[in-house]
N, C-alpha and C positions, 0 to 999 in steps of 0.2 A: 504494500500500500504506500502510495506516495504521501509524503508529508506536505501539508498545506502550510505555507508561510503566510502569516497574517501581516499585512502591510501596516507598518506603524506610520501614522501621519508625520509628514515632514514638519519639523519645527517651523512655526510661523516667524517670518523675519520680524524683529522687534521694531516697532514704529517709534520714531523719535517723538518725544513728548513735544507738543507745541510750546513754543516759547511763551512765557507769560507776557502779555502785552500791557503797556501803560498808555493811557490816553492823556494828552496834555492840551491845554489851551496855551498857545504860544503868541507872544507879543514882543515888540522891541522896546527896550529902554536904552537911551543913548544910541550906540551903534551895535548893540548885542541883542541876541534873542534870549528871552526868558520864558519859562514855562511854569504852569501850575497844573497839578493833577486835576482832571476834569471833575472828579467827585467833590472837589473843594469849591468849584465855581457854581454859583447860583444862577447867574445870567450875565449876558453882555448886552449893553445898550448904549445909545448915544448919551453922552454925559448930560444929566439934567442940570437945571440951574442950581448953583452952589452958593449957600449962604456962609460967609466967613464967621468964625467963632473966635471970641477973645481967649487969650491965654492958652493957645494950642501951639504945638511945635510948627515951624514954618512948612514942613512937608505935609501937614494936615491942612488941606485947602478949605475945609469947612464941612457942612452937612448938606445933604440933599434928600429929597423925598423920592424914593424909588418904589413905585407901586404901593404907596401907603406906608412903607417902612422908612424911618429916618435913619440914614447911615452916614458914617464919617467917610469923607472922600480924601484919599491919600495920593500924593504924587511921588511915586517910587524913584523917578529920575532925580528928584530933589533929595529924597531920603538917602539914596545911595551915592549922591553926588556924581551923577552920570550925564547930566545935561551939558552939552557943549556951550561954552560962553557965548552969550548973545542969541542963543536959540531958545525962544520961549515956546510954550505950548501953542499949537494952532487954535484957531477959533472953534473948530469942530473937533472934539475929542470923543473917545469912547470910554465907558466905565465897565470894568470887569468886577461884578459883585461877587465877593468870595466870603465863604463862611469859615470863620476861624474861632475855635473854642466856643465861647458864649456870645459872640457878636458877629455882625456882618460888616464888611468893609467894602468900599468902592475904590478900585485902583484905576487912576486915570492913565490912559495910553493914547498914543498918537494915531495909530492905525487900527483897523478892524482886526481883532485877534483871530487866529486861525487854529483849527484843530490839528493835532499831529499825533500819530500812533507809532510807537516804537517798542522793541522788546525791552523788558526790564533789565536784561543783561547789559544793555548799552548805557545804563545810568551808573556811573561810578561815584563813590563817595567824594565829596569835595575835600581837597587838601586843607588841613588846618590853617595854613598861612593865608588862605583866601577868605576865611571866616572873619566876621567882625569881632575882634578881640574884646570890645567893650560890651557886646551883647552876651547876656548870661546864657541864653539858649542859642543854638546854631540854626539859622533860618535857611541855609542852603541844604536841600535834600541831596543834591548831587549834580554832576555834570554829565549831560547826555552827549556821547560822541556819535556824530552822524557819518554815514558812509562817504559823503562828499568831503569830509574833513572838517566840516563845521561843528559847532557845539551849541547846545541849549543849556542855559543855567536854570536848573530846576529848583524852585522855591518851595519851602514848606510854610504855607500860610499860617499854620497854627503857631509858628515860632517867629513870625516876622517882627512883631512888636515886643519890646520888653514889658514886664508887668507894670513898670511906672509909666510907660507910654500908653498902655491900655487904659490906665486910670485917667490919663489926660484926654482920652477920646471924648468928644461931645456926648453927653448923656451918661458917661461912666463915672463922673466925679461923685465922691461920697460927701455928704453934707456933714459939717462939723459943728 
C-alpha cells in the first residue's frame, strides 16, 4: 500500500505591519513649516476680529469670539521670535483653534494651513539644545524628516505655554 503524504500548507509570507500614520495640520511660521497633530486642532478659520486685552504678554494678541467661544489669540511668530524684521502680519490671516489641556487657543498664521500625513517613524525627538531652556515643559514633540529633505517642526500644544503664561490668558486670571 502506498503511503499518502499529507501536504502541509506552505507558511504564509509575513505581511509587514502598516506603519502607524500621524496626521498633522501644517503651517508656516517665519520661513519654516510647523505642524500640530490633527487631534489637537478644533478648527481652522479666517481670523475673527480680535479685541486687545490689558496686561497680557505681547504675543497674546487678544481675545476673539469663535462660534460662541471666547478664546485667546496667540501669534507664534512673535512668541518664538521668528518674524523677519519689518514683516508684519497680512491683513487677512487664519486662526488654527487648538485644544490644549483645559483651554482652547487660537494660533494666528499667514496662510491656509494644510493637512499632511506621514509615518510616525519619520518624527524624531527634538534635540535638547533646540528646546526653550526657560520653559519648564518641552513644547516640541519632534522633528519630522521629509523624503525631499525638508523638515516639519512638530509642536505639542499641551506644553506650548508655561503654567504662568496660562494664568495670564484672558479669562484665566484668578481673583485675589
